C-alpha positions in Angstrom: -0.1 0.1 0.1 2.7 2.4 0.8 4.4 2.1 -2.6 1.0 2.4 -4.3 0.6 6.0 -2.4 4.2 7.4 -2.9 3.3 7.0 -7.0 0.6 10.3 -6.2 -2.6 7.9 -7.3 -6.1 9.4 -7.7 -7.6 5.9 -7.3 -6.4 3.0 -5.2 -7.7 -0.1 -5.7 -7.2 -3.6 -3.1 -8.6 -7.0 -4.8 -10.0 -9.5 -2.4 -7.0 -11.1 -2.8 -4.2 -8.1 -1.8 -3.3 -7.0 -5.1 -2.8 -3.4 -5.2 -3.0 -1.4 -8.5 -3.5 2.3 -8.9 -3.1 5.0 -11.5 -0.3 7.3 -10.0 2.5 7.8 -12.4 5.1 10.0 -10.9 8.7 8.4 -9.7 8.3 7.9 -5.7 10.2 6.7 -2.0 9.5 4.1 0.5 11.3 5.1 3.9 11.4 3.3 7.1 11.3 5.7 10.2 15.1 5.3 12.5 13.9 6.7 15.9 11.6 5.1 18.6 8.5 6.6 18.3 6.0 7.6 21.3 1.7 7.6 21.5 3.2 11.3 21.6 5.1 11.3 18.7 1.9 10.5 16.2 -1.9 11.7 16.3 -4.9 10.3 13.9 -5.4 12.0 10.6 -8.2 14.0 10.9 -9.7 13.1 8.2 -8.3 9.7 6.7 -9.0 7.8 3.5 -9.9 4.7 5.3 -12.3 4.7 8.1 -10.1 2.5 10.2 -7.8 5.6 10.6 -5.0 3.9 9.5 -3.4 7.5 8.6 -1.7 9.2 11.5 0.7 12.6 11.3 3.8 13.6 12.7 4.1 15.8 16.3 8.0 16.5 15.1 10.9 15.2 12.7 11.5 11.7 12.2 14.7 10.4 11.2 14.0 8.4 8.1 15.9 6.2 5.9 15.2 5.4 2.4 14.4 2.4 1.9 13.5 2.2 -1.7 13.0 4.7 -5.2 10.0 3.0 -6.7 8.8 3.7 -10.6 4.9 2.1 -11.4 5.3 -0.6 -13.4 2.3 -1.6 -16.1 1.0 -4.2 -13.8 0.6 -1.7 -10.7 -1.4 0.7 -12.9 -4.8 0.6 -12.8 -5.9 0.3 -17.0 -8.8 2.7 -18.4 -11.3 0.1 -18.1 -11.0 -0.8 -14.7 -10.9 3.1 -13.5 -14.1 3.2 -15.5 -15.3 0.2 -13.5 -14.2 2.0 -10.7 -15.7 5.1 -11.3 -19.4 3.7 -12.3 -19.1 1.8 -9.3 -19.2 4.6 -6.8 -21.4 7.0 -8.9 -23.7 3.8 -8.3 -23.0 3.6 -4.3 -23.0 7.8 -4.3 -19.2 7.9 -3.4 -16.5 9.9 -4.2 -12.5 9.4 -4.8 -10.4 11.0 -2.4 -8.9 12.8 -4.7 -12.6 14.2 -5.5 -13.0 16.5 -2.9 -12.6 19.6 -2.3 
């Protein structure tokens, strides 16, 4: 999931089988936090993309270690047909993508 978001997509799809695909094209970077982190160092994102609130914001600068520079591959990217199908299903349910919000 982190690799997908490193490409700054406006749409991410996570299948029941665990396959993650996205529409991002920007080269990205994956980092690991190399500091010890305590409860006072982070807080939940006030407007998370995911209802489970797995997004967090930091309260201080943290030391990072570069793991990998990422390039989006064709296998990871959603096709135009897949994007159209996702958008159709969203519209049927009256939903919007995170990127479509103001």
